[in-house]
C-alpha positions as CSV (number, residue, x, y, z in Angstrom):
1,X,0.0,-0.2,0.2
2,X,1.0,3.4,-0.8
3,X,1.1,6.1,1.8
4,X,-1.9,7.9,0.1
5,X,-4.0,4.9,0.4
6,X,-4.1,5.4,4.2
7,X,-6.5,7.6,5.6
8,X,-8.3,8.0,9.0
9,X,-11.7,6.6,9.4
10,X,-14.3,6.9,12.0
11,X,-16.2,3.9,12.6
12,X,-19.4,3.2,14.6
13,X,-19.0,-0.1,16.6
14,X,-21.4,-2.7,16.0
15,X,-24.6,-2.9,18.0
16,X,-23.7,-6.2,19.5
17,X,-20.5,-4.3,20.8
18,X,-22.3,-1.2,22.1
19,X,-25.3,-3.1,23.5
20,X,-24.1,-6.0,25.4
21,X,-26.3,-8.7,27.1
22,X,-26.3,-9.3,30.7
23,X,-27.3,-12.2,33.0
24,X,-29.2,-12.3,36.2
25,X,-29.6,-8.2,36.1
26,X,-32.6,-5.9,36.7
27,X,-31.7,-5.3,33.0
28,X,-30.9,-7.5,30.0
29,X,-28.6,-5.3,28.4
30,X,-26.0,-2.4,29.0
31,X,-24.6,0.3,26.7
32,X,-20.8,0.4,26.3
33,X,-18.1,3.0,25.5
34,X,-16.3,3.8,23.2
35,X,-19.2,3.7,20.6
36,X,-16.8,5.1,17.9
37,X,-13.0,4.7,16.9
38,X,-10.9,6.5,14.7
39,X,-8.5,4.2,12.9
40,X,-6.2,3.5,9.9
41,X,-7.7,1.0,7.7
42,X,-8.0,-1.8,10.4
43,X,-10.1,-4.6,11.3
44,X,-12.3,-5.0,14.3
45,X,-12.3,-8.2,16.4
46,X,-14.9,-8.2,19.3
47,X,-13.4,-9.7,22.7
48,X,-16.2,-9.0,25.0
49,X,-16.8,-11.3,27.9
50,X,-20.1,-12.9,29.0
51,X,-21.5,-10.3,31.6
52,X,-23.2,-11.0,34.9
53,X,-24.7,-8.4,37.0
54,X,-24.0,-6.7,39.2
55,X,-22.2,-4.0,36.8
56,X,-21.0,-0.7,37.8
57,X,-20.9,2.5,35.6
58,X,-17.3,2.8,34.1
59,X,-16.3,-0.9,34.9
60,X,-14.3,-2.4,32.3
61,X,-16.4,-5.3,30.7
62,X,-14.2,-6.3,27.7
63,X,-12.2,-5.3,24.7
64,X,-12.0,-4.8,20.9
65,X,-8.8,-5.7,19.2
66,X,-7.6,-4.1,16.0
67,X,-6.1,-6.0,13.3
68,X,-4.5,-5.3,10.1
69,X,-1.4,-6.7,8.0
70,X,0.1,-3.1,8.1
71,X,-0.6,-2.6,11.6
72,X,2.4,-3.5,13.8
73,X,3.1,-3.2,17.4
74,X,6.3,-4.0,19.4
75,X,4.9,-7.3,20.6
76,X,3.3,-8.2,17.3
77,X,-0.1,-8.4,19.2
78,X,-3.3,-6.6,18.0
79,X,-4.2,-3.3,19.3
80,X,-6.7,-3.5,22.1
81,X,-9.2,-0.9,23.2
82,X,-10.9,-1.6,26.3
83,X,-14.8,-1.4,26.6
84,X,-16.4,0.2,29.6
85,X,-20.1,0.0,31.0
86,X,-22.2,3.5,30.6
87,X,-24.4,2.5,33.4
88,X,-25.0,0.6,36.6
89,X,-27.0,-2.7,36.2
90,X,-28.0,-4.3,39.8
91,X,-28.3,-7.8,40.3
92,X,-32.0,-8.9,39.8
93,X,-34.4,-10.6,42.3
94,X,-35.0,-14.3,41.9
95,X,-37.9,-13.8,39.4
96,X,-35.7,-11.5,37.2
97,X,-32.7,-14.0,37.5
98,X,-35.0,-16.8,36.5
99,X,-36.5,-15.2,33.2
100,X,-33.4,-13.4,32.1
């Protein structure tokens, strides 16, 4: 690739990354941050974990890895961005946990 082939892109993350399902909570989904990333022609890999309530606002809940044949890090590992919860979800009562 030539230098002029590179350009910054702002991408919106897929809904399955920005709205993550939660088990055993008072809610079934939680929104995450960041919602957008600015990248140089890279590929996203979703690496979120299975979430279980309770979850606190600002808690790290997973990560996104960026890969590309042209993206190099010192360790040769993908570049990783952390995902954080935008809200708090309490653990649900017995009925909420049974039906969630």
